[in-house]
Phi, psi and omega in degrees: 000315181296322179295317180297321180295319179296325181290329181279346184304306181301323180295314179298320180295322180296311179294329177295318178295319179298316179298322180295320178298314180296322179296319178296314180298319180299313181294322180296317179295322178295318180295318178299318178297320180295317179297319178293323177298320177297318177297318179298316178298319178298319179297319180296320185281327186253343184084002178096187181299151179294151183239135179250132176270114181283162178286145173057066177231160173270141178263120180264110177261114189231080176293143181233155178067227180261134175276111190235165178288325186214127181283128183275338186294144178283161184301324179297316179298317180298319180294319179297322178296319180293320182294322181273355180081006179283133178293139179301148179283345180221148174230131180281138176301321183300323181292321178293315179298317181296322179297315176301313186292320178292322183287341184303314183254014181265112183293345179284340182264120183273324181196173177241138171246122175273117178255111193244006188291341179260001179283129183249324183218144174200118176287162181296331176296318178296318177300318180301314181296317179292321179299318179296319179294319178296322178296317177298322179295316181294332179296341178280357181094359179267158185251158175245129182242154174223136165233140179206155171266333178207137179240119176276180185301309178294326180294319181292326179301322177280319181300327182295347178276357183273158176287332187214124177246121175252136182237141176301139181302340175253017183267199181180183179230135176239099176238130185233353183095188184249148180206161173228112180228081179290158167277147180240134192243008187302314182293319178299313181297324178295318179296327181278354181076030180258122179266126180259120178254119185247137176230116184210163172226131180120121182299329187257009181283088191265004183299336181267351184303321180302339182266345185235358180226168174250003177204174181280135178290158180295324178298314179293322181298314182292319179294317179296319180300323183296310183282334175294320177298321178296319179294320180295319177297320179295320178299314181295321178297318180293321181292336183257004182298323179255330186250097183300137175098344182296326182300331177262322187291321184292310176298325179296319179293319182289335181296334178212056183297316179300317180294316180294323179292322175300316181296331179271007180069027180080006183272092182297320183299314179295322180299312183287330177292317179295331179280355179082014181281336173228166185265328185203161174247122178203156179285166180299317181294321176298321178296315180302316182291326177294318176294325181294339177296334180267323186241356182087165180265145182292153181259015183268004177086002180277349179071027182239177181282163178292130190202168172219136179287146187294330178293319176294320180297318179295320178295322182290332184252016182297139175089001181275338186254141171070016184291332185275350183290140181258338180246160180230152168248117183277128176255115184245129188264137168241093188236131181093177179298132183283124184232161176283154179081206183274340177077168177254166175306134182095356178237165179254101181285120183302321181296315182295313183294318178299318180294322177298319178295317180294323176296321178296325179293333183265346184276117183294335180285334181281121182256340179201164182231134169258119174264101183272111191250123176217077187208147173275002182103201181158232185295130177296317182297315179293321178298319179295323179295320178295318180299318179296324178293325175301317178297324178297320178298315180295322178295337176279003178085018182246127180290150177238126177246123176274124178248105183277130179267229184293325179213137177213064189252154175055249177301331175295327175282326179305313183286344185263338198294338180264005180296153179294333179206140179241122179245131180225158170279161178297335182257010176297137173271114185218190184078235183054047182282097182191166183222146175215162173229155184217133177221129181249134177246133184247019184297320180294320178296321179292323179297327180296334180252014172087023180248126177236164181231133178205157180169200184215150180223169185271342179226166179300341182256349183298127178076006181277332185273063181230135180291343179270011176232150176300147180291124180291142180303323180295321176294321178302317178294323179296314180299312182296322177297319178296319179296314181295321178296315179298320180293314179299320177297316178304309181300312183297321182287327174296314180300318181289314183292326183261001179056050180242150174298144183301318180295324179295320179293320179300323181291327183261002179270244179058020180076012184280140180270138178234151169281167179301319179296318178292323179295324178297318180298331184260007175080010180281337174230162184267327184199160176261142179163177181259199183297324180297323177296318180295319179296315179299320180292319178297318179297319179298314180295329181271356181071034181256133176270160180299135181095346180270354186217163170225155181263127180234158176234140174302132183253156173293129182305133178293134180293144176289168181302317181293329176298318179295320179296315180296321179302315183282310187295329181290345183238356189300314185294318179293326184287323186265003178226161177072254186282337179093161185297315184297318181294320179296315180297321179298316178296320183296310182293326177297320181295328177292326182283332185300329181285358186246014185276164181297332182296342183300321183291320181287332178280000178056053176303320181289090186284079177299131183303332181262002180073025182251135185225136168249084190229135181252125174272068186235032178275139186279151170292144180242131178295146178292123181298130180232018180287154179279183182236077177254135181254153175269348177106002181284148177276138179279000000 
């Protein structure tokens, strides 16, 4: 025994040393993770190192990803993106507007440069808000500049608000107009043996058409064409607000783009410059040096002009505005598909929004509420819960103004209809007053592969609500009755909230989509305007004078220090081994974006418990972003 033990000694000692090494590495990695977590917590609590705004610099406003009303990402995610240098997937309109407004009267800011190459999406409502801010900035005598190698449709809408647009000599502009081209699945579902049972009210309620047709119905085609034409006209008006002639030049160029491009020898940059869509053709370095003539060149070795990024500028000037105001107007966002519960990033959770409204009703400092709506609708139950919370705010003696952004259709109109005042843009997609239900049965598909279903239940309805069985006629009648009841309720509440005759509402309902301008003509909204119009109206209704109030939004609670530590330490080993930190972050941010795609509405993400939806399939096709990635050299 002793001899065997002596023989095992060296082996045990060797494995003991290896275990000690692994234990040391494990502890070292844990300590490093802990230290980084502490640093992360410090960054979250303090915002990072202080930033100084130097005299005579250019302000670089660089929205990235989608320009949205409200950023869905949590603070930890935003900080990680900033730390790794990854551009945020979303940019709030308010941050861009605030940067313009603060820089307007700031003598340290000489001009603004709009950097748009990372912008992927922007609704016309967002463009409108930025355009108004740029106009206020220009009134101070300062200029707005743009340089780009390629401008997509949303990018050009913003670039057109600048005093001067410079385009790379090998660049171009890609604007194609607006369209709606859904995929249709009827033939596929038929081949798979899936029966689609649809329950709807409204001739124009086309959200279910992709499941029951192979093409667009004539009713949907005519209705879509009407509001798409209104949106295109609105886009052209915005693009020509600063640049005279674009409203005529752009459609003329698009009417025969191949021929005009052939005549220009394939030179897109020269073609758009000759059409007056841009002011000059110059390289990025030439642009930097031109800006440097006003503010000087930076000494950091980047070869660019002296500048500050707008996110850094906002952090450096935080707390300077609205500090003296004693009252607040709460701005509460309804953004994304409306869903039951708290919802996921990219959706509007009915529970969360209703609770925010109720908190505003109880807060003595809140004198009025702006309900900022940017949604195609969704769950009827969640929409109704939000509407009831709006009534609670009004019962507390506080006015509610609905401010419609790019879209406030179907469920988006449901949550807005009882507001004291409804403000929309001329290009807002709204209306779509209709309700539908959808049930799919896969019994035929299962039979094709030899699977059948049979059994017994205690009541005529027991076991009927199963996708592997044909839809029972009695269930069908129940569903249709529920849809008709929800639609009648929708109609009656619109008539009551908007003080319109019931017959008049029935004529403009039927699930039909209207532009904001068309909705104004039909009494569905009170006035056209942007967020500033809505704020002014809310202040008026609340009896607040200018300077007596500030506009605030409920914020996502900042994570505690331990939350930050857990966030990092729980992922550190996976992040620093195997696939690596960058790959992990890429997967993580992609997963956040997946919940915000157009497919969400067709997949019926808002799982209403009764299967009833006030949802508009009115999302626009988006051109594939083809802009380059050129930086001006500002630090994020």
